[in-house]
Structure formats: C-alpha cells, structure tokens
C-alpha positions, -999 to 999 in steps of 0.1 A, spaced: -392 342 -804 -373 309 -809 -363 289 -778 -326 295 -787 -331 333 -787 -349 332 -753 -323 309 -738 -295 332 -751 -310 361 -731 -313 344 -698 -288 355 -672 -288 326 -647 -271 293 -657 -297 271 -673 -290 234 -672 -302 211 -700 -293 182 -722 -264 189 -745 -269 159 -769 -306 154 -772 -315 118 -780 -336 112 -811 -367 104 -791 -366 137 -771 -375 173 -781 -378 205 -761 -414 216 -765 -416 245 -740 -398 270 -719 -411 288 -689 -393 318 -674 -402 332 -640 -383 363 -630 -396 381 -599 -380 399 -570 -381 367 -550 -374 339 -575 -356 336 -608 -361 302 -625 -363 286 -659 -381 254 -666 -375 234 -698 -403 210 -708 -396 181 -731 -417 156 -750 -405 121 -759 -416 91 -779 -402 68 -752 -410 87 -720 -442 103 -710 -427 136 -698 -396 153 -687 -391 186 -669 -359 203 -658 -359 235 -637 -329 257 -628 -333 287 -605 -320 311 -578 -336 310 -544 -348 275 -535 -385 271 -537 -384 243 -511 -405 216 -527 -400 179 -532 -382 164 -562 -414 148 -575 -443 172 -578 -472 162 -556 -495 166 -586 -477 138 -604 -481 116 -573 -518 123 -570 -524 114 -607 -514 78 -600 -544 55 -599 -526 28 -580 -510 32 -546 -473 40 -549 -447 20 -531 -421 38 -510 -395 53 -533 -359 45 -535 -342 77 -521 -305 86 -525 -288 115 -508 -261 125 -533 -233 150 -541 -228 155 -578 -208 178 -600 -226 190 -631 -206 210 -656 -180 218 -630 -205 230 -603 -209 209 -571 -245 202 -560 -260 183 -530 -294 168 -530 -317 139 -533 -329 115 -560 -363 97 -557 -373 68 -578 -407 51 -578 -403 19 -596 -438 5 -593 -465 8 -604 -450 37 -625 -415 47 -634 -412 81 -618 -378 97 -613 -373 130 -595 -343 150 -583 -336 182 -564 -301 196 -560 -286 227 -545 -253 245 -549 -243 277 -531 -263 299 -554 -286 276 -575 -312 249 -573 -318 224 -600 -348 201 -599 -368 180 -622 -387 148 -629 -390 122 -656 -421 101 -659 -417 68 -677 -380 64 -675 -360 36 -659 -338 45 -629 -307 39 -651 -320 62 -678 -327 89 -653 -293 87 -638 -276 87 -672 -296 118 -682 -287 136 -649 -250 128 -654 -251 146 -688 -268 178 -677 -247 209 -686 -251 246 -687 -267 258 -720 -259 295 -717 -233 307 -742 -235 275 -763 -253 287 -794 -245 254 -813 -261 234 -785 -291 257 -780 -299 256 -817 -309 219 -815 -337 229 -791 -354 247 -820 -352 217 -844 -382 194 -845 -371 159 -835 -400 138 -823 
C-alpha cells in the first residue's frame, strides 16, 4: 500500500511537511493503534541531514523531545542543550511544549508539543537550529490533502 493510501485512512490528525524540500523524502510510516495509544510516525531521509522523525499521537507517551538512544550514540560528551519553553500554533491548533537543541558536538534538534488532545514530537539530526525552527513552523495537518500526501510517494532523494 502506498504511503498516500495509508495516510488517507488514518483518523487522527497527522502533522507533516507540506512542501518537501528537494533534499528530503519520506521513507517510512509507522502506525501504532492500541487501546492505550494511537500514534503515527513519519520517517524521512535527507541528502543534507542525517535523519528526521515526526510523531503525532493521542495520549502523551511522556518521553523527552530527543530520544535517549540518539543521545547514547554520540561518541563525544554532549554539552548542555539550549532549551526553550514555547507556545506555537501549527495549522490553527495551539500547542505548548519544549524545544531542545544540542549545537555541539552534533547538531541535534528535538521537540515535544501538547495540545488538549494531541501530542507532537520529533527530532532532526544534522540540522542547524534555524533549519529546525523553520521546519517546525511549516508543519501542517496532512489528512484530507490528497495533493500534498501524493508527494510523499514520489522518490525525491
């Protein structure tokens, strides 16, 4: 089944990138639908960044904005991250949360936001802080947007 067909069948709002840059392509979709959690994770590959993951779900899973597995993989000690407590509006929905950015020795950008009914989290590895914030500002709901979802099926990278 194509990514666009799977995304079209998902009932919860799924946030993603509406205008995929040329260097970025969706290369995976993980859907977890249980009695306790409902979440969708989009995985991307990039010729400029090492990785990108965006997760949308119902019922907060209470984990940090940067996966501990990513932090453990670093071979050099990480400096204390820059941390921002933020309130953002994404595609008309208000969210509160945090942004973490580890500038050195790696460029690791993570976020975790909550609205009344959703959580939205993700991380980018290899991005600058400015690129990460720009990407976050452009996140929009993909559901019901067949023209946008179609680009997720097209090979780009």
